[in-house]
Biotite code that builds the C-alpha atoms (Angstrom):
import biotite.structure as struc

atoms = struc.array([
    struc.Atom([-26.835, 14.190, 10.465], chain_id="A", res_id=1, res_name="MET", atom_name="CA", element="C"),
    struc.Atom([-29.420, 11.822, 9.080], chain_id="A", res_id=2, res_name="PHE", atom_name="CA", element="C"),
    struc.Atom([-29.841, 10.831, 5.452], chain_id="A", res_id=3, res_name="THR", atom_name="CA", element="C"),
    struc.Atom([-31.413, 7.976, 3.518], chain_id="A", res_id=4, res_name="THR", atom_name="CA", element="C"),
    struc.Atom([-29.952, 5.245, 1.371], chain_id="A", res_id=5, res_name="LEU", atom_name="CA", element="C"),
    struc.Atom([-30.821, 5.467, -2.309], chain_id="A", res_id=6, res_name="ARG", atom_name="CA", element="C"),
    struc.Atom([-31.257, 2.531, -4.620], chain_id="A", res_id=7, res_name="LYS", atom_name="CA", element="C"),
    struc.Atom([-28.596, 2.373, -7.353], chain_id="A", res_id=8, res_name="ILE", atom_name="CA", element="C"),
    struc.Atom([-29.062, -0.811, -9.362], chain_id="A", res_id=9, res_name="GLY", atom_name="CA", element="C"),
    struc.Atom([-28.667, -3.735, -6.956], chain_id="A", res_id=10, res_name="ASN", atom_name="CA", element="C"),
    struc.Atom([-26.705, -1.575, -4.509], chain_id="A", res_id=11, res_name="SER", atom_name="CA", element="C"),
    struc.Atom([-27.444, 1.373, -2.255], chain_id="A", res_id=12, res_name="ARG", atom_name="CA", element="C"),
    struc.Atom([-25.807, 4.788, -2.195], chain_id="A", res_id=13, res_name="GLY", atom_name="CA", element="C"),
    struc.Atom([-25.692, 7.745, 0.121], chain_id="A", res_id=14, res_name="VAL", atom_name="CA", element="C"),
    struc.Atom([-25.162, 11.406, -0.740], chain_id="A", res_id=15, res_name="LEU", atom_name="CA", element="C"),
    struc.Atom([-22.491, 13.024, 1.409], chain_id="A", res_id=16, res_name="ILE", atom_name="CA", element="C"),
    struc.Atom([-22.510, 16.827, 1.547], chain_id="A", res_id=17, res_name="PRO", atom_name="CA", element="C"),
    struc.Atom([-19.533, 18.503, -0.144], chain_id="A", res_id=18, res_name="ALA", atom_name="CA", element="C"),
    struc.Atom([-18.624, 20.427, 3.011], chain_id="A", res_id=19, res_name="THR", atom_name="CA", element="C"),
    struc.Atom([-18.318, 17.192, 4.974], chain_id="A", res_id=20, res_name="LEU", atom_name="CA", element="C"),
    struc.Atom([-16.170, 15.612, 2.251], chain_id="A", res_id=21, res_name="LEU", atom_name="CA", element="C"),
    struc.Atom([-13.906, 18.664, 2.133], chain_id="A", res_id=22, res_name="ALA", atom_name="CA", element="C"),
    struc.Atom([-13.501, 18.648, 5.909], chain_id="A", res_id=23, res_name="GLU", atom_name="CA", element="C"),
    struc.Atom([-12.421, 14.977, 5.772], chain_id="A", res_id=24, res_name="CYS", atom_name="CA", element="C"),
    struc.Atom([-10.041, 15.553, 2.845], chain_id="A", res_id=25, res_name="GLY", atom_name="CA", element="C"),
    struc.Atom([-11.987, 13.255, 0.528], chain_id="A", res_id=26, res_name="ILE", atom_name="CA", element="C"),
    struc.Atom([-11.926, 14.071, -3.177], chain_id="A", res_id=27, res_name="SER", atom_name="CA", element="C"),
    struc.Atom([-12.567, 11.191, -5.598], chain_id="A", res_id=28, res_name="ASN", atom_name="CA", element="C"),
    struc.Atom([-11.314, 7.886, -4.232], chain_id="A", res_id=29, res_name="GLU", atom_name="CA", element="C"),
    struc.Atom([-12.133, 6.411, -0.854], chain_id="A", res_id=30, res_name="ILE", atom_name="CA", element="C"),
    struc.Atom([-11.309, 3.351, 1.192], chain_id="A", res_id=31, res_name="GLU", atom_name="CA", element="C"),
    struc.Atom([-14.184, 1.476, 2.815], chain_id="A", res_id=32, res_name="LEU", atom_name="CA", element="C"),
    struc.Atom([-13.875, -0.960, 5.681], chain_id="A", res_id=33, res_name="ARG", atom_name="CA", element="C"),
    struc.Atom([-16.101, -2.582, 8.247], chain_id="A", res_id=34, res_name="LEU", atom_name="CA", element="C"),
    struc.Atom([-15.091, -1.868, 11.838], chain_id="A", res_id=35, res_name="GLU", atom_name="CA", element="C"),
    struc.Atom([-17.129, -3.199, 14.760], chain_id="A", res_id=36, res_name="ASN", atom_name="CA", element="C"),
    struc.Atom([-20.337, -3.237, 12.720], chain_id="A", res_id=37, res_name="GLY", atom_name="CA", element="C"),
    struc.Atom([-19.753, 0.249, 11.300], chain_id="A", res_id=38, res_name="ARG", atom_name="CA", element="C"),
    struc.Atom([-18.821, 1.327, 7.800], chain_id="A", res_id=39, res_name="ILE", atom_name="CA", element="C"),
    struc.Atom([-15.716, 3.529, 7.880], chain_id="A", res_id=40, res_name="VAL", atom_name="CA", element="C"),
    struc.Atom([-15.054, 5.807, 4.903], chain_id="A", res_id=41, res_name="ILE", atom_name="CA", element="C"),
    struc.Atom([-11.570, 7.330, 4.561], chain_id="A", res_id=42, res_name="GLU", atom_name="CA", element="C"),
    struc.Atom([-9.711, 9.186, 1.820], chain_id="A", res_id=43, res_name="PRO", atom_name="CA", element="C"),
    struc.Atom([-7.778, 6.731, -0.342], chain_id="A", res_id=44, res_name="ALA", atom_name="CA", element="C"),
    struc.Atom([-4.047, 6.886, 0.101], chain_id="A", res_id=45, res_name="SER", atom_name="CA", element="C"),
    struc.Atom([-1.508, 5.857, -2.475], chain_id="A", res_id=46, res_name="SER", atom_name="CA", element="C"),
    struc.Atom([0.407, 2.735, -1.475], chain_id="A", res_id=47, res_name="THR", atom_name="CA", element="C"),
    struc.Atom([3.631, 4.457, -2.513], chain_id="A", res_id=48, res_name="ARG", atom_name="CA", element="C"),
    struc.Atom([2.794, 7.843, -1.088], chain_id="A", res_id=49, res_name="GLU", atom_name="CA", element="C"),
    struc.Atom([5.856, 9.528, 0.369], chain_id="A", res_id=50, res_name="GLY", atom_name="CA", element="C"),
    struc.Atom([8.402, 7.064, -1.047], chain_id="A", res_id=51, res_name="TRP", atom_name="CA", element="C"),
    struc.Atom([10.461, 9.822, -2.619], chain_id="A", res_id=52, res_name="PHE", atom_name="CA", element="C"),
    struc.Atom([9.953, 12.555, -0.049], chain_id="A", res_id=53, res_name="ASP", atom_name="CA", element="C"),
    struc.Atom([13.319, 14.150, 0.554], chain_id="A", res_id=54, res_name="GLY", atom_name="CA", element="C"),
    struc.Atom([14.949, 12.317, -2.378], chain_id="A", res_id=55, res_name="TYR", atom_name="CA", element="C"),
    struc.Atom([17.572, 14.402, -4.162], chain_id="A", res_id=56, res_name="ARG", atom_name="CA", element="C"),
    struc.Atom([18.706, 13.047, -7.524], chain_id="A", res_id=57, res_name="ALA", atom_name="CA", element="C"),
    struc.Atom([21.969, 14.985, -7.389], chain_id="A", res_id=58, res_name="GLU", atom_name="CA", element="C"),
    struc.Atom([23.050, 12.868, -4.423], chain_id="A", res_id=59, res_name="LEU", atom_name="CA", element="C"),
    struc.Atom([22.245, 9.584, -6.166], chain_id="A", res_id=60, res_name="ASP", atom_name="CA", element="C"),
    struc.Atom([25.199, 7.181, -6.367], chain_id="A", res_id=61, res_name="ASP", atom_name="CA", element="C"),
    struc.Atom([25.556, 5.546, -9.772], chain_id="A", res_id=62, res_name="ASP", atom_name="CA", element="C"),
    struc.Atom([27.584, 2.632, -8.374], chain_id="A", res_id=63, res_name="ALA", atom_name="CA", element="C"),
    struc.Atom([24.518, 0.391, -8.408], chain_id="A", res_id=64, res_name="TRP", atom_name="CA", element="C"),
    struc.Atom([24.345, 0.752, -12.196], chain_id="A", res_id=65, res_name="ARG", atom_name="CA", element="C"),
    struc.Atom([27.576, -1.209, -12.739], chain_id="A", res_id=66, res_name="GLU", atom_name="CA", element="C"),
    struc.Atom([26.952, -4.660, -14.128], chain_id="A", res_id=67, res_name="LEU", atom_name="CA", element="C"),
    struc.Atom([28.614, -7.643, -12.451], chain_id="A", res_id=68, res_name="PRO", atom_name="CA", element="C"),
    struc.Atom([31.484, -9.210, -14.375], chain_id="A", res_id=69, res_name="PRO", atom_name="CA", element="C"),
    struc.Atom([30.548, -11.740, -17.033], chain_id="A", res_id=70, res_name="ALA", atom_name="CA", element="C"),
    struc.Atom([30.540, -15.325, -15.800], chain_id="A", res_id=71, res_name="ALA", atom_name="CA", element="C"),
    struc.Atom([33.378, -16.306, -18.138], chain_id="A", res_id=72, res_name="ASP", atom_name="CA", element="C"),
    struc.Atom([35.601, -13.254, -17.486], chain_id="A", res_id=73, res_name="SER", atom_name="CA", element="C"),
    struc.Atom([37.561, -14.882, -14.663], chain_id="A", res_id=74, res_name="GLY", atom_name="CA", element="C"),
    struc.Atom([36.785, -11.986, -12.287], chain_id="A", res_id=75, res_name="GLU", atom_name="CA", element="C"),
    struc.Atom([34.348, -13.942, -10.120], chain_id="A", res_id=76, res_name="TRP", atom_name="CA", element="C"),
    struc.Atom([35.507, -14.972, -6.686], chain_id="A", res_id=77, res_name="GLU", atom_name="CA", element="C"),
    struc.Atom([33.851, -17.786, -4.737], chain_id="A", res_id=78, res_name="TRP", atom_name="CA", element="C"),
])
């Protein structure tokens, strides 16, 4: 597929057909990188994507919520 670059201010832009974008899974945001002299365009991925996959709140242990003893309580052990 051939297309031309279009002038947009001081930059250049290219129109990518909607069918090609849909096939690549690209919606609004993309990641661009230069790889061996080529411009690679990929769908943007969230940096935290999948962090909570499989997380079940009902299994969460509340033990981490306990505060350590106050420094002057005498409960500290060294």
